[in-house]
Backbone bond lengths (Angstrom), bond angles and torsions (degrees), N, CA, C in turn:
res aa  C-N    CA-C-N  psi(-1)  N-CA   C-N-CA  omega(-1)  CA-C   N-CA-C  phi
1 M - - - 1.444 - - 1.525 108.94 -
2 G 1.308 115.16 122.77 1.449 119.87 179.96 1.515 112.09 -100.98
3 K 1.307 114.18 169.36 1.463 120.34 -179.46 1.526 110.67 -62.40
4 A 1.333 117.96 -39.03 1.467 120.97 -179.56 1.520 111.22 -63.17
5 Q 1.332 117.29 -40.23 1.471 121.06 178.49 1.522 110.36 -63.65
6 L 1.316 116.42 -43.40 1.458 120.99 179.71 1.526 110.53 -63.05
7 I 1.320 116.88 -44.85 1.461 120.44 179.85 1.527 110.57 -63.79
8 D 1.318 117.20 -39.96 1.469 120.49 176.34 1.524 110.65 -60.43
9 Y 1.326 116.84 -41.92 1.465 121.23 178.24 1.528 110.27 -63.51
10 L 1.315 116.94 -46.38 1.463 121.05 -178.89 1.525 111.11 -59.63
11 R 1.320 115.94 -44.05 1.466 120.49 -179.91 1.520 111.84 -70.69
12 G 1.321 116.21 -47.87 1.456 121.02 -172.16 1.511 115.21 -76.90
13 E 1.325 116.61 -47.69 1.467 120.67 -173.81 1.523 113.17 -89.76
14 L 1.323 117.15 -35.46 1.468 120.02 -175.49 1.529 112.82 -107.39
15 A 1.317 116.48 -3.33 1.467 121.97 178.93 1.530 112.83 55.18
16 I 1.333 115.72 39.61 1.461 120.89 175.39 1.530 106.74 -76.77
17 S 1.306 116.93 132.32 1.466 121.05 -174.80 1.531 111.93 -69.45
18 N 1.309 114.51 154.84 1.467 120.20 176.31 1.522 111.15 -60.22
19 S 1.327 116.17 -37.07 1.465 118.90 -179.15 1.528 111.48 -67.63
20 A 1.323 117.78 -37.62 1.463 120.70 177.57 1.526 110.43 -65.14
21 I 1.318 115.90 -42.25 1.471 120.09 178.55 1.517 109.97 -64.40
22 A 1.324 116.92 -41.19 1.467 120.67 179.43 1.526 111.54 -62.18
23 V 1.325 117.26 -41.04 1.472 120.87 177.30 1.528 109.89 -60.40
24 A 1.314 116.28 -46.93 1.465 120.27 -178.68 1.521 111.16 -63.92
25 L 1.319 117.14 -40.06 1.466 120.29 179.61 1.525 111.43 -65.67
26 R 1.326 117.38 -35.57 1.475 120.42 179.13 1.523 111.86 -70.65
27 H 1.327 117.04 -32.64 1.456 120.45 -173.05 1.521 114.19 -103.02
28 G 1.309 116.97 -2.88 1.456 119.80 -175.21 1.509 113.21 -106.12
29 E 1.297 113.36 -176.48 1.456 121.94 176.37 1.527 108.53 -77.35
30 P 1.322 117.37 156.15 1.462 119.50 177.95 1.536 113.28 -67.51
31 D 1.317 117.01 -17.22 1.461 122.33 -179.78 1.529 109.77 -74.07
32 A 1.328 116.67 127.48 1.473 121.76 -177.86 1.523 112.21 -60.82
33 S 1.309 117.54 -28.16 1.470 119.59 -177.30 1.529 112.61 -66.78
34 Q 1.313 117.66 -19.01 1.457 121.45 179.04 1.519 113.53 -88.09
35 L 1.336 116.87 -15.83 1.457 121.47 -176.18 1.528 113.22 -56.53
36 P 1.327 120.05 -45.32 1.472 119.19 179.76 1.536 112.96 -59.99
37 M 1.321 116.84 -40.84 1.462 119.88 -179.83 1.525 111.46 -65.82
38 V 1.311 116.81 -38.85 1.466 120.46 178.36 1.522 109.74 -65.19
39 L 1.333 117.16 -43.03 1.464 120.42 176.64 1.525 110.24 -57.37
40 W 1.306 116.81 -43.75 1.467 121.06 -178.76 1.526 111.09 -68.83
41 Q 1.322 117.56 -43.56 1.465 121.06 -179.08 1.524 111.99 -60.48
42 Y 1.320 116.71 -32.47 1.458 120.62 179.17 1.528 112.38 -90.20
43 G 1.308 116.75 5.86 1.456 120.56 177.51 1.519 113.79 73.37
44 L 1.324 117.02 23.37 1.462 121.59 -176.30 1.527 112.64 -92.25
45 V 1.324 116.63 -14.23 1.459 121.83 171.72 1.529 107.81 -136.44
46 T 1.315 115.55 154.47 1.465 120.62 177.13 1.524 109.51 -82.80
47 L 1.311 115.70 169.27 1.461 120.21 176.53 1.530 110.19 -62.74
48 E 1.322 116.62 -37.73 1.466 120.38 177.61 1.535 110.71 -62.61
49 Q 1.333 116.36 -43.91 1.462 119.67 177.77 1.524 111.02 -64.60
50 L 1.315 116.87 -38.87 1.455 120.96 178.10 1.525 110.43 -59.47
51 N 1.316 116.84 -43.85 1.459 120.30 177.90 1.521 111.49 -63.58
52 L 1.321 117.44 -39.55 1.468 120.64 176.63 1.527 111.18 -62.31
53 I 1.320 116.09 -40.70 1.467 120.39 178.78 1.525 110.17 -63.07
54 F 1.323 117.08 -46.07 1.464 119.95 179.80 1.525 111.38 -64.02
55 D 1.331 117.20 -38.80 1.461 119.91 176.75 1.523 110.66 -62.51
56 W 1.321 116.49 -42.59 1.466 120.80 178.49 1.532 110.50 -63.28
57 M 1.341 116.17 -44.77 1.473 120.14 -179.24 1.522 110.71 -61.91
58 E 1.321 116.57 -40.20 1.463 120.61 -178.78 1.534 111.18 -65.80
59 A 1.321 116.87 -31.04 1.464 121.98 -177.69 1.537 112.76 -80.03
60 Q 1.332 116.88 -11.27 1.454 119.85 -176.85 1.517 111.47 -77.75
61 P 1.354 116.67 141.76 1.462 119.19 176.64 1.526 110.61 -67.55
62 I 1.286 114.76 151.37 1.481 120.09 -178.48 1.501 110.50 -80.20
């Protein structure tokens, strides 16, 4: 799972705004796996959305 796939999921399935993703990318680690936590820490996704993101990430092939 790459960062581009994750961002596509965030935009397409959860309707996370480009600006929210940009904030998280500026303040987070370069590793895509940290992006959901940064979004949550900044209040840009709900806990329910965070769980959906983790479920999606877990379902992705390595």
